[in-house]
N, C-alpha and C positions, 0 to 999 in steps of 0.2 A: 691344251692347258685349260683349266677351269678359272675364269676369271673372277676376281673379287672387285678390282678396281679398273676404271678405264686405262689408268697407265701402264696395265701390266698387257693388253692388249696392243697399246698402241707402242710400248718399247718393242713387242715383239714383231711389229710391222716394221719398225725402224730396221729391226736385224735382217728380215726379210727382202727389205728394199736396197739391201747393199748388194752391188750388181757384179755379177764375176769379172773377174780381171783377165783378160786374154793374155796367152803367153807371149803373144809378139806385139803387142800394140806400139806404135811407134813413138819413141820417147821423145821429150823436149831435149835440146842440144845441152850437153854437157851431163847428162845422167847416164851412170854407167848401164851395161846391159843386164846385171843380175839385178838391176832394181825394181823389175818388175816382180820377181818372185817374194822379195822383201815387202813389197807393196799388198801382195797378196797375203801375206802372212799380218801385215797390219788390218787389213779387213777381215782375215778369220777372226782376230782379236777382237775388233770391234764389234763383231758380229754375237761374240760369245759374251760380250761384257753386257749388250742389249738385251740378250735372251735372259742374262743374270739378273738386269733389272726388272724383268718381268716376273722373274720367280719371288725375289725378294725387295721390291721396291721401296720399303721402308728403308733399308739399308742405304739408300742413294737419295735418300729427302723427298722423295718424289709426291706429288697431288694426290693422295687417296680419295677419289673421288669414286663413290660408290658404281658399281658396272650399270645399276638399274636406273640411275641419275640419267634422264634424256635432255638435259638443259646443254644445248650446243656450245653456248659460250663458256660454260664450267668446263666441259669435256676440250675445249680448245684450250684453255688455260692448264689443263693436264698435259695437252699432247706437248705444248711448248716446254713444258718441264723436261720432257726427254731430250730437249736439246744441250741441256747442261754439262752432257758429257764431252761434246764437241766444244761448247763456248768455253769449260774449264781448259782442254787442251790448247786450245787457241791462246787463251790468255796466259797461260806457262810458257808454250813454245815461240809465241810470237814476241815475246819480253824477255827473250834470252838467248844464248849462243852455245852451239854445240862445238867440242872439241874431244876427242878420242872417244867418242860415242857416249858423251856426258853433256848433260844439259845444265846450264847456268844461267837462272832466271835473274833479272831484275825485280829485286823484292817491292820496290816502291812502285814500279811499273805495273808489276803482276797483281799487288794488292789495289791498284786503282780500277785496273780491269776487271778484278774478280769482284768487285763491289757490285758491278751489276750481275752477278751469277748466286741466286738464291743458294746455300747451303752447300758451296763449292768445297768445303772441308768435306763432306762426306764423300763427294765425288773422287777427292786424292786419296782418300782412306781407303776406298774400294778399289782404286788402280793400284795402290800397295797390295791388296789381297791379290789381284792378279799377277803379281810377280814383279812392279816396279818398285825401285827405290828413290822414295822421294824425301827429302831431308829437311828439315825445319828451315835450313838454310836456301832451298830452293834450287838443291842440285837434284838432276833426275838420270837414272840409270835402268836398263833393263836386261840384266845379267845373262837370262835366258836365251837372249837373243840381241846382243848389243847395239847391232844396227838399227833397230828398231827406233831407237832414239834420233838417229840421222833423217831416218823416212818419216816420222811424223813430224820432225822439224821442216823438211823439203814439203811436204805436202801442204802445212798449214802457212808456209810461206807463199807457196804457189796460188792456194787459194786466195789469200789476201791480194795477191796481184790481180786476179781475175774479180772479184769483189769490187776492189776500188780503181780499177780499169788499167791498172800500170801492165803493160805489156811491153815485148821487147821490140816489137815494130808498130809504128804508126801512132805513136805517143803523142798526144798534144800536151805541154805543160800548162799548169795553171799558176796564176798568181799565188795562190797558199801552197804551192808544193805539190799540191795534190795533181793526180794525172787523169784523164779522162779519155777513153776510147769504146765503141760501140763495137761487140764482137758482131762480125757480119751475120745476117740471119741465116746464111748457109750453114752455119756453125750451131744453130740450137742454141743461142745465146741465152736463154732463161732457163734452162735444165740440166745444170749440173746437180749432182747428186750426194749424197752424204757419202764420205769416202770414195769418190769415183774416180778412177783412172785416169779418166780424159785431163783431171786438173793437170797431172804431170805429163801428158802428151803432146805430140806435134799434131796440135788441131787441123792445119792444113792437109795433114795426110790421113784423115779419118773421114772415109765415105759418109755421106748423109746416111744412107740404108743402116750404118751402124748406130747411128744416133736414134733412129728410128726404133730399132731392135732393143737398145739401152731402156730404152722407155717402156717398152712392154715388159722387159725384165724388171724393171724399177716397179711397175705399177703391177706387178704379179699377175698379169694377163694368163691365163689357162692356153692351151695348145692352140685351141680354134681361135682365139681372138689374136692371138700372137699373128697366125698366120695371115687373119683379116688385117690386121693392124698393116702388115708389110705389102700385101698385095693394094691396098687402099694407096698407101705411098706411090708404088711402081704405077700405079694407072696414072698419078697424079702428073707424073712424067710426061705423059702424052699433050700435055696442054700448054700452050706457050702463056708468059708473061704470067704464069702461077708460081708462088713463092711458097716455101715450106721453110717454116721457122718454130715448129711445134704446133702452132696452127697453118692451116692451109689460108693463103691470102691471094687475093687479086685485086690489083689497082689497088693496094694499100688497106684492103676491106676484108677482114675474116669471114670467108665461106663456109668453112667447115673445120672440125677437129672431132678429135675421138677424146672423150674426156669422161673424169670421172663425176659424176653428177651428186654423188651421195656426201653424206657428212663423215669424213675419213676419220675425223677424231672421236666419233660416236663406234667407229667400225663398220659402218655401213658403206659398202659397194655398188655403184649404180652406173658402170659404164656404159657408156653410149656414144654412136656415133652423131653428133649435131650437125643439122645442114641449116643455114640461113637462107630460108626461102620465104620471100616477102610479096612475090605475086603470081602465086600457082596458078591463077585462072588462065593466065596467058598459055598455059599448056598443060591444061586438063586433060585433053585427050590423051596425051602422052602418059598422063599420070595415071589415068584409067587402065592403060594396057601393061602397068607396072605388076610385078607379082603380089599376093596378098597381103604380106608383112610390110610391104611399102604403102600400097593403097589404102590400108586400113586407118593409118596416121592422118589422112586428109577426109576422114569420116568421122570427126570427133571433135567436139569443142573444149579449148584449153582455156579460155578466157574465162577468170573467176570475178570480173568487174569490179575490181578493187580501185582504191581512191589514190593508188601511186601517183605521185607529182600531179596531183588534181585531176586525176582521171575522172571522168562521168559515164553516165550510162549512155551517154550519145559520142561521147569523142574518148579517146585515148592514142596518141602518138604512138603508143606500142602494140597496139591492137592490128591484126591482120583479119581479113575476110576475105573468104572463098565459098565457091559453091559447088558442091559435088552431086551429081545425079538429081540436081534440081533442089536441093537442100542446101540453104545456107550455114555457114559455119563460122567460127570467131576462134580467134587464138592469140597467144601473147608470144611477142618477137622472144621473151626470155626462156619460153617453155616449148616450142615448136619450132622445128621438127627435129625428135630425137629419136633415133632409131635403135632397135635391139638385136635385129637378126644380123649376125654376123657371118652368114655363108659368104664364102668367094665369088660364087656364082652372082651374087647380087651386086659386087663392086662396080661392074659397068654401069648398071642400073640407078646408082647413087649418082654415079659421075653425070649420067645423062641429065638428071635432074639440075645438076649446077650447070653444065651445059646450057639450058634451055632457060635458066634463071639469069645467068650473066652473061651469056654469048661468048663462052669460052670456044677458044679454036686450037684443035688438035694442031700438033707439029711432032717433028722427028722427034724419037726417045731422045731425052737429054741424058748427059751423064749421071751414072749413079753414085 
């Protein structure tokens, strides 16, 4: 697609980021076996709506920021506007009840919630064009697939439970009747996606590797990066006291992650493996023995000598220093070390650097 506005490539990215729905994922208690197929239908519909947004953003009242505009803040505001679809569905379905595949929303509650959603009426209008019957009295039906109304209601309710911490087990009540629970780190707690099947899944039965692969699908990794992402995770299982919760952490400190370092709102992708290495001089002999694509990152300067938080030419608490081949180098803890070679054969080399930096100890392979 030829883009005129940022919101077009942004909406298309929303469509592509809807992860596939497994045919046999473990459902939450109480959901019927055929729910998976209906939810897959909802995801297909959502993808088509996002693609329609990309083709006709004016019909949705999106921010029409010219694609040549490289102002990240303005592009980010444009990106946020794509969320209006989910926000409108939530406002409608979280403030109503479903009977006989028909939603009846509380008008006052809906309007109060919708005040925070710019141009929500345009979203409702486009939903009607996609086959929804939404009346002025705020009833909603979908004749082509009636149970979709039930599915959206269930999804919105379950997402709200996750967002507010309301869970069936381990819930602690607050005085204001809100509930609080931290999802266990093993459950990849900060990576639920738009129209994510896991919202309706029994999370205790989903292997961590599934979360890892879902992240790769959501991020749109190519085949090579998907394989590297999986191999890097599986290698991590060899180490004692290492925790994966979207980042790789050791003793509550993030030591590694595969991350998008680009400006997503501008359509820039810059995926890298980021390793937190603060004292490379201690194991420089090992670094010199690594392959070229790893070794070369220790033969460049990263420090811009900025004045961040009072930094000076003489001192910065984020400045790293090391020596390679007799030459001194300086780096910024925010910028180094980001690796871009995703050859699976390098995975043990990357983890060896972390071993040397943090004193990681190998143990028997833990459960996947």
